[in-house]
C-alpha positions in Angstrom: 95.9 75.7 69.7 97.4 79.1 70.6 101.2 79.3 70.5 102.1 82.1 73.7 105.3 84.0 74.5 106.1 84.5 78.1 108.3 87.7 78.5 109.8 87.9 81.9 109.4 84.3 82.0 111.7 83.6 85.5 110.2 86.5 87.5 107.5 86.5 89.9 104.6 86.6 87.3 106.2 84.8 84.8 106.3 82.0 86.4 102.7 81.7 87.4 102.2 82.4 84.2 103.6 79.8 82.3 102.3 77.3 85.5 98.6 78.1 84.1 99.8 77.6 80.5 100.9 74.2 81.4 97.6 73.4 83.2 95.1 75.5 80.3 94.7 72.9 77.3 93.3 75.9 74.7 97.2 77.4 75.2 100.6 76.0 74.8 104.2 77.7 75.6 105.7 78.9 72.8 108.8 80.7 74.0 110.1 81.7 77.1 112.7 85.4 77.0 114.6 87.0 79.7 116.6 89.9 80.1 120.1 89.1 78.3 122.0 89.6 82.1 119.2 87.3 83.7 120.8 84.1 85.3 117.9 82.4 83.9 119.3 83.1 80.4 119.8 79.2 78.5 117.8 77.3 81.3 114.6 75.1 81.0 111.5 77.6 81.5 110.0 74.5 83.3 112.7 73.8 85.6 112.9 77.5 86.6 108.8 77.7 87.3 109.6 74.4 89.1 107.5 72.1 86.4 110.2 69.9 85.6 111.7 70.0 82.6 109.3 71.4 79.4 111.8 71.8 76.7 111.7 75.1 76.3 115.1 77.3 76.9 114.5 80.4 78.6 116.3 83.2 75.6 117.6 86.1 76.0 115.8 87.7 72.9 112.2 88.4 71.9 113.6 88.4 68.4 114.6 84.6 68.6 111.6 83.5 69.2 109.3 85.7 68.2 108.1 84.1 64.8 107.0 80.9 67.1 104.3 82.4 68.9 100.8 83.9 68.4 100.5 86.0 71.8 102.7 87.9 73.3 102.0 88.0 77.4 104.5 90.8 78.9 104.8 91.7 82.9 108.2 93.2 83.3 108.9 97.0 82.8 108.3 100.1 81.8 111.3 99.8 79.4 111.1 96.0 78.5 107.0 96.7 77.8 107.4 98.9 75.0 110.6 97.6 73.3 108.8 94.2 72.7 105.7 96.3 71.5 107.6 97.7 68.9 109.3 94.7 67.6 105.3 92.6 67.6 104.0 95.6 66.1 107.0 94.2 63.0 105.4 91.5 63.4 101.9 91.7 63.9 102.3 89.4 67.1 99.6 89.8 69.5 100.1 91.3 73.1 98.5 91.0 76.8 100.3 93.6 78.7 100.2 93.8 82.5 103.3 96.2 83.1 102.3 98.5 85.0 104.6 102.4 86.1 104.3 103.7 82.3 104.7 107.0 81.9 102.2 109.5 79.8 104.4 109.4 77.4 105.1 105.1 77.2 101.2 105.1 77.2 100.7 107.5 74.4 103.2 105.2 72.3 101.9 102.3 73.0 97.9 103.5 72.3 99.7 104.5 68.3 101.5 101.1 68.1 98.7 98.8 69.6 96.3 100.7 66.7 98.0 98.1 64.3 98.1 94.8 66.8 95.6 93.3 68.7 96.4 93.7 72.5 95.3 94.1 75.6 96.6 96.2 78.5 95.1 96.8 81.6 96.8 97.4 85.2 95.0 94.5 86.7 94.1 91.3 84.7 92.1 90.0 87.8 88.6 89.6 87.4 87.4 90.6 90.5 89.3 94.2 90.5 87.8 94.3 86.9 84.6 94.1 88.6 85.2 96.1 90.9 86.5 99.0 88.6 83.0 99.1 87.3 81.2 99.1 90.8 84.0 102.0 91.9 82.1 103.9 88.9 78.6 103.1 89.5 79.1 104.2 93.7 81.4 107.2 92.6 78.2 108.6 90.0 75.9 108.1 92.7 77.9 109.1 96.2 80.6 111.2 94.8 80.0 114.8 95.2 78.6 114.2 98.5 80.7 111.8 99.7 84.6 111.7 100.7 86.3 109.4 98.4 89.7 107.5 99.2 91.6 104.8 98.0 94.3 102.3 99.6 96.8 100.3 98.2 99.0 97.3 99.6 101.3 95.3 97.5 104.6 93.1 98.5 107.7 95.1 99.0 109.4 94.6 95.9 107.1 96.0 94.2 108.5 99.4 92.2 105.9 101.4 91.1 103.5 103.8 93.4 100.6 104.1 93.6 99.7 101.0 91.7 98.2 100.8 88.0 94.8 99.2 89.6 95.3 102.1 92.4 95.7 104.8 89.8 93.2 103.3 87.3 90.5 103.7 90.3 91.7 107.2 90.6 90.8 108.0 87.6 87.6 106.3 87.6 86.4 108.1 90.3 87.4 112.0 88.8 85.9 110.9 85.8 82.6 110.1 87.4 82.7 113.7 89.4 84.1 115.2 86.7 87.2 116.4 88.0 90.7 116.5 87.0 92.9 113.8 88.8 96.5 115.8 88.7 94.7 118.6 90.6 92.7 117.3 93.2 94.9 113.6 93.9 96.7 113.8 97.3 98.9 111.0 98.2 100.8 112.2 101.2 99.6 113.9 104.3 101.6 115.2 106.9 101.7 117.7 109.2 99.5 120.5 109.8 98.0 120.6 106.4 94.4 121.4 108.0 91.4 120.2 106.9 90.2 118.3 103.9 89.1 119.5 100.8 85.9 118.7 99.4 87.3 117.7 95.8 90.6 115.4 96.6 90.6 112.1 96.1 93.1 110.3 98.6 95.4 107.7 97.5 97.8 106.8 99.9 100.5 103.1 99.4 101.5 100.5 101.7 104.4 98.0 100.6 105.3 95.0 103.0 106.0 91.6 103.3 104.9 89.1 100.5 101.5 90.6 100.3 100.1 90.3 97.1 97.8 93.2 96.2 94.8 94.5 98.0 92.6 97.8 96.8 90.6 99.6 99.4 87.7 102.1 98.4 86.2 104.4 100.4 83.0 106.7 100.3 82.7 108.4 103.8 79.8 111.0 104.5 77.6 112.1 107.6 77.2 109.2 109.4 78.2 106.5 107.4 80.9 105.0 104.9 80.7 102.4 102.3 83.7 100.4 101.6 84.5 98.5 98.8 87.9 95.8 98.6 89.6 93.6 96.7 92.0 91.3 97.9 94.7 89.0 96.2 95.7 85.8 97.8 97.9 85.1 95.2 99.3 86.2 92.1 97.4 83.3 89.9 94.3 85.3 89.0 96.3 87.8 87.4 97.9 85.0 85.4 94.2 83.1 84.5 93.2 86.6 83.3 96.4 87.0 81.2 95.4 84.1 79.7 91.6 85.1 79.0 92.9 87.8 77.8 95.2 86.3 75.0 92.8 83.7 74.4 89.8 86.6 74.2 92.4 89.3 71.7 93.2 86.9 69.3 90.5 86.9 67.8 89.9 90.8 67.8 90.2 93.2 65.1 93.4 95.3 65.5 93.5 97.8 68.2 94.2 98.2 72.0 91.7 96.9 74.3 91.5 96.2 78.0 90.2 94.0 80.2 86.9 95.6 80.3 86.3 94.6 76.8 87.8 91.1 77.6 85.0 89.8 80.6 82.3 92.2 78.8 81.9 95.2 81.3 81.7 97.9 79.0 
């Protein structure tokens, strides 16, 4: 039985991951922790998640519970995730990371550290989104040099980073497929008399509203036609389900940094 520790277990994603673990016969909840100032500290994780009493108290520190788990599932903040990776490396504990908004310096540190442990990191754990990544590359390779490419992402009003990690992964896939430098061609905002659209640019636009779990819209537009590729998440459960799939897969791998394309055999 795989023993999982959930970081940020009182949050929106953390509680859904706990629900998914509770329903999965191959993985069990070994520990939960939150920020030391979080109001859920010391409470039963099951009660906080709406499952009833599970007998797992929400800790204020990963260090207090890290020895109880095989894998840490982390959907928290860039700063917290980096600290959790550092502690996981010291113990050799596997990780699944779904945190977004990590800057280039942080990503480089994670790549270096995770060469020493088993880790899956992905901006989106959804099976459907990862199929979208694969299809998007193929579409861009075929169409991207002759068709305009635009990305729109929509999330709930509480999401802190923009554009989403998924949108940025899509943008990098498109840019790589057509041999462009994303930093040079990405356009994140349009306002006023900006002139006509350039042939090289890749538009990446953001909406924030309500409680939308996540939508990503990819547009290829050419003369007289357009193709659209859309993924809509109906709830956070598909992200949590993907995270558990990654957790069950990664503990059987050699040390190194993987993504969901590896987990799903899409490479």
